[in-house]
C-alpha positions as CSV (number, residue, x, y, z in Angstrom):
1,X,97.0,54.0,134.6
2,X,98.1,56.5,131.9
3,X,95.0,58.6,132.6
4,X,96.2,58.9,136.2
5,X,99.7,60.0,135.1
6,X,98.6,62.8,132.8
7,X,97.3,65.1,135.6
8,X,100.5,64.4,137.6
9,X,102.7,65.3,134.6
10,X,100.7,68.5,134.1
11,X,101.2,69.4,137.8
12,X,104.9,68.9,137.5
13,X,105.1,71.1,134.4
14,X,103.0,73.8,136.1
15,X,105.3,73.6,139.1
16,X,108.4,74.0,137.0
17,X,106.8,77.0,135.2
18,X,105.9,78.6,138.5
19,X,109.5,78.1,139.7
20,X,110.8,79.6,136.5
21,X,108.5,82.6,136.8
22,X,109.6,83.2,140.4
23,X,113.3,83.1,139.4
24,X,112.7,85.5,136.5
25,X,110.8,88.0,138.7
26,X,113.6,87.7,141.3
27,X,116.4,88.1,138.8
28,X,114.6,91.1,137.2
29,X,114.1,92.9,140.6
30,X,117.6,92.3,141.7
31,X,119.1,93.6,138.5
32,X,116.8,96.7,138.5
33,X,117.9,97.3,142.1
34,X,121.6,97.0,141.1
35,X,121.0,99.4,138.2
36,X,119.3,101.9,140.5
37,X,122.3,101.8,142.9
38,X,125.0,102.2,140.3
39,X,123.1,104.9,138.4
40,X,121.6,107.1,141.2
41,X,124.0,106.8,144.1
42,X,126.9,108.3,142.0
43,X,124.5,111.0,140.8
44,X,123.7,112.0,144.4
45,X,120.1,112.7,143.6
46,X,116.9,111.0,142.4
47,X,116.4,114.0,140.0
48,X,118.4,112.4,137.2
49,X,115.8,111.9,134.5
50,X,118.1,110.1,132.0
51,X,118.7,107.5,134.7
52,X,115.0,107.0,135.1
53,X,114.5,106.8,131.4
54,X,117.3,104.3,131.0
55,X,116.0,102.1,133.8
56,X,112.5,102.2,132.3
57,X,113.6,101.2,128.9
58,X,115.7,98.3,130.3
59,X,112.8,97.2,132.4
60,X,110.4,97.2,129.4
61,X,112.9,95.3,127.3
62,X,113.5,92.7,130.0
63,X,109.8,92.2,130.7
64,X,109.1,91.8,127.0
65,X,111.9,89.3,126.6
66,X,110.8,87.2,129.6
67,X,107.1,87.2,128.8
68,X,107.7,86.4,125.1
69,X,109.9,83.4,125.8
70,X,108.0,82.3,128.9
71,X,105.0,81.7,126.6
72,X,107.0,80.2,123.6
73,X,110.1,78.6,125.0
74,X,110.6,78.3,128.7
75,X,113.7,76.1,128.2
76,X,115.5,79.1,126.5
77,X,114.9,81.1,129.6
78,X,116.3,78.3,131.7
79,X,119.5,78.6,129.5
80,X,119.6,82.3,129.9
81,X,119.5,82.0,133.7
82,X,122.6,79.9,133.8
83,X,125.5,81.6,135.5
84,X,128.3,79.0,136.1
85,X,130.8,79.0,133.2
86,X,132.5,75.6,132.6
87,X,135.3,77.0,130.5
88,X,138.1,78.4,132.7
89,X,138.9,81.3,130.4
90,X,135.3,82.3,130.2
91,X,135.0,82.4,134.0
92,X,137.8,85.0,134.1
93,X,136.5,87.0,131.2
94,X,133.0,87.2,132.5
95,X,134.0,88.1,136.0
96,X,136.1,91.0,134.6
97,X,133.3,92.0,132.2
98,X,130.6,92.1,134.9
99,X,132.8,94.1,137.3
100,X,133.9,96.6,134.6
101,X,130.3,96.9,133.4
102,X,129.2,98.0,136.9
103,X,132.1,100.4,137.2
104,X,131.4,102.2,133.9
105,X,127.7,102.4,134.7
106,X,128.6,104.7,137.7
107,X,130.3,107.2,135.4
108,X,127.1,108.9,133.9
109,X,125.8,109.5,137.4
110,X,129.2,111.0,138.4
111,X,129.2,113.1,135.3
112,X,125.7,114.4,136.1
113,X,126.8,115.2,139.7
114,X,130.1,116.9,138.8
115,X,129.3,118.3,135.3
116,X,132.3,116.8,133.5
117,X,130.7,116.8,130.1
118,X,129.2,120.3,130.6
119,X,132.6,121.6,131.7
120,X,135.0,120.0,129.3
121,X,132.8,119.2,126.3
122,X,129.1,120.1,126.2
123,X,125.9,118.8,127.6
124,X,124.3,115.9,125.7
125,X,121.3,117.4,124.0
126,X,117.9,115.8,124.5
127,X,117.6,115.2,120.7
128,X,120.6,112.8,121.1
129,X,119.6,111.2,124.4
130,X,116.1,110.3,123.2
131,X,117.2,108.5,120.0
132,X,119.9,106.8,122.1
133,X,117.2,105.5,124.4
134,X,115.4,104.2,121.3
135,X,118.5,102.4,120.2
136,X,118.8,100.7,123.7
137,X,115.2,99.5,123.3
138,X,115.9,98.4,119.7
139,X,118.8,96.3,121.1
140,X,116.4,94.5,123.4
141,X,114.2,93.7,120.4
142,X,117.2,92.5,118.5
143,X,118.1,90.1,121.3
144,X,114.6,88.6,121.0
145,X,115.2,88.1,117.3
146,X,118.5,86.5,117.9
147,X,117.0,84.1,120.5
148,X,114.2,83.2,118.1
149,X,116.8,82.2,115.6
150,X,118.9,80.2,118.1
151,X,117.0,78.6,120.9
152,X,120.2,77.0,122.2
153,X,121.8,80.4,123.0
154,X,122.6,80.1,126.7
155,X,124.2,82.8,128.9
156,X,127.2,80.4,129.4
157,X,129.4,78.7,126.8
158,X,128.1,75.2,126.3
159,X,127.0,72.6,123.7
160,X,123.9,70.5,124.4
161,X,122.8,67.2,123.0
162,X,120.9,67.7,119.7
163,X,122.3,71.2,119.3
164,X,122.9,72.3,115.7
165,X,124.6,75.2,114.0
166,X,122.2,78.1,113.4
167,X,122.7,80.0,110.2
168,X,119.4,81.7,109.6
169,X,118.0,85.1,110.5
170,X,120.6,87.4,112.2
171,X,123.2,84.5,112.0
172,X,123.3,85.0,108.2
173,X,124.9,88.4,108.7
174,X,127.4,87.8,111.5
175,X,128.5,84.7,113.4
176,X,127.8,86.4,116.8
177,X,124.7,88.7,116.4
178,X,124.1,88.7,120.2
179,X,127.5,90.3,120.7
180,X,126.8,92.7,117.9
181,X,123.7,93.9,119.8
182,X,125.8,94.1,122.9
183,X,128.3,96.4,121.1
184,X,125.5,98.7,119.9
185,X,124.1,98.8,123.4
186,X,127.4,99.7,124.9
187,X,127.9,102.6,122.5
188,X,124.4,104.0,122.9
189,X,124.0,103.6,126.7
190,X,126.2,106.5,127.9
191,X,124.5,108.9,125.4
192,X,121.1,107.7,126.7
193,X,122.4,108.4,130.2
194,X,123.5,111.9,129.2
195,X,127.3,111.6,129.3
196,X,129.9,112.2,126.6
197,X,132.7,111.7,129.1
198,X,131.6,108.1,129.9
199,X,131.4,107.0,126.3
200,X,135.1,106.0,125.9
201,X,134.9,103.9,129.1
202,X,131.8,102.0,127.7
203,X,133.6,101.5,124.4
204,X,136.6,100.0,126.3
205,X,134.4,97.0,127.2
206,X,134.1,96.0,123.6
207,X,137.6,94.3,123.5
208,X,136.4,92.1,126.4
209,X,133.4,91.1,124.3
210,X,135.7,90.3,121.4
211,X,137.9,88.2,123.7
212,X,134.9,86.2,124.9
213,X,133.8,85.8,121.3
214,X,137.1,84.4,120.1
215,X,137.3,82.0,123.0
216,X,133.7,80.9,122.3
217,X,134.5,80.3,118.7
218,X,137.5,78.1,119.7
219,X,135.2,76.0,121.9
220,X,132.5,75.7,119.3
221,X,134.9,74.7,116.5
222,X,136.0,71.9,118.7
223,X,132.7,70.8,120.3
224,X,129.9,71.7,117.8
225,X,129.8,69.6,114.5
226,X,129.5,71.8,111.5
227,X,130.6,75.0,113.2
228,X,133.9,75.3,111.3
229,X,132.0,75.0,108.0
230,X,129.6,77.7,109.1
231,X,132.6,80.0,109.9
232,X,133.8,79.5,106.4
233,X,130.4,80.4,104.9
234,X,129.8,83.4,107.2
235,X,132.8,85.6,107.0
236,X,132.2,88.3,109.6
237,X,132.3,87.6,113.3
238,X,130.9,90.7,114.9
239,X,130.4,93.7,112.5
240,X,129.2,93.2,108.9
241,X,131.9,94.1,106.4
242,X,134.4,95.0,109.2
243,X,135.3,91.9,111.3
């Protein structure tokens, strides 16, 4: 009887993994299509090489993230695919953050089209754009390191059965290393896309990340045993030696 059940269990697992792979591919293609629209439509041309470079770096980073954890921890990818927030405040914050993120991503293309940086400041030199692209890629690698340290890190605010406080790796430096990577990504993306003018708009998204962070901490202090003690041990929330 047990010998007959083993192949069935294997088939179910394989079916689940195929379903996960299909959803990951679908999500990646949809997000790349959205990025193409918000980057190239405002630019008014396909001849916007910083846009292609930025999309390429993001695609490489996304594929690396998905392949890495598909092989090592498919359940983490399932958590990262979650989209429905259960905390009311988080629903509002994330809707605003996603909308504003799409809006600010249109600005580099508009800058390229109308030459705002060239006219009012100066063009972003290639020797600044290329390192900024490297920082964007480094942020994707940082996200992999953070997920390796905390396999319970979902895309929504939640606490699962058996979840424990993570205080190793990046979590020894700051309490929210994923948000730290997000801040660095926001500050480097407009430069990678060749726009000085768009940089302040990208930076204005950081307070929304901080608001989400504070609300998340309030939830974790209440729902996750040991989190309050972890906060006392790890002083800084987002940026080492700053806050």
